[in-house]
N, C-alpha and C positions, 0 to 999 in steps of 0.2 A: 222672036217669040221667047227666047230664053230669058231676055231681060224682064219681060212681063211676068214670066213664071217665077223668077226670083223675087220680083217686087211683091207678088201676092204671097209667096212663101214667107217672106220677111214680115209682112203684115200679120199672117197667121201665127208666126212664132211670137210676135209682139203681143198678140191677143192671148196666147196660151201661157206666156211666161208668168203672169201674176197668179195663175192657177197652181203653179208649182210651189207649194208651201210645205213647211215641215209636217203638217197634218196629212197632206197628200202623199208625201214620201213615206210616212209611217203607215198609212193605209195600204200602200203598195207592198211595203216590207212585210206586213202582217200576212197578206194573202196575194202574192204576185199574180197568180193566174186567175184569181176570182173564183176558185173552186168551192170555197166554204161560204163566202159571202159575196154578193154581187158588188162590183165596183161602183162607186158613186159617179155622178154625172161629170164632175171635173176630171177625175182620173180616167174615165172612159174617153173623154175628149182628147186628153193628152195621149193616151195609148193609141187611139185611132190615128192621130197625126204621126206618131212614131212608126206604126205598122205600115203606113202608106209611103214611107221614104224609099228611095231606090235601094236595091239590094247591095250594091257595091259599097263597102265601107261599114255595113251594119255589123254590130257585135252580136255574138250569140254565146250561149252556155253549152259546154260539152262535158260529158262525164269521162274524166281521165281514168277513174276507177268507180264504177257505178255504186251509189249509196255511200261513198267514202270521200271522193275527191273530185271537185269540179273546177274547171277553169273557163276563161273566156277566149273566144276566137273572133276573127274578123273575116267577113265574106269579101271576096274580090269579084271581079267581073266574070261574066259567063265563060265557062270553060277553064277557069283558073281555080286552083286549090285554095281553100281558106288558109289564113295565117293563124296558127295556134299560138296563143300568148303564154309565155312562161311566168306571167305575173302572179298575183295572189291566188292562193288555193282557197276554195270555198268548201265547207263541210257538208252542205246540202244543196239539192237542186233549187230549193226555194231561195236560199241565200245567193246562189249564182244567178238566177233569173232576175233578182232585184239588182244585182251588180250590173247586169246588162242594161236594165232600165236606167240606172244612174249614168252609165257610160253613154247611152244614147242621148240623154238629156244634156249632158255636158257637150257632146259632139255637136248638138244642134243649137247650143247657146241658151238653152232653157234653164240651165242650172250652172252656177259658177263652180269652177273646178275646186275652189277652196271652201265652198259652202258646206255647212254642217249637213250630213246625210244620214238618214236613218237606215 
């Protein structure tokens, strides 16, 4: 079954990759949570796929100092503590949530690591 699941996951990623455009990245950067304006259909499709991935390995934003300094962390398997990243510091939650979005796109091969990112 695992090989079929990977086959369909690869097909889904191939269908989503063309949706990841500079305009889509800019839309997410402007309002990552969709609080001020609803996300467009393409962004919602991509977010639905990202949200439905297994928990282990997912990146997340955490407040090192609320309202001042945010960083990324990575979830591990059940019963294991997350790994907190000493990487870049983000000045706002919005910026950190967008960085999580970009990290997940790169991890799933939907965005090239060297691609221009908003």
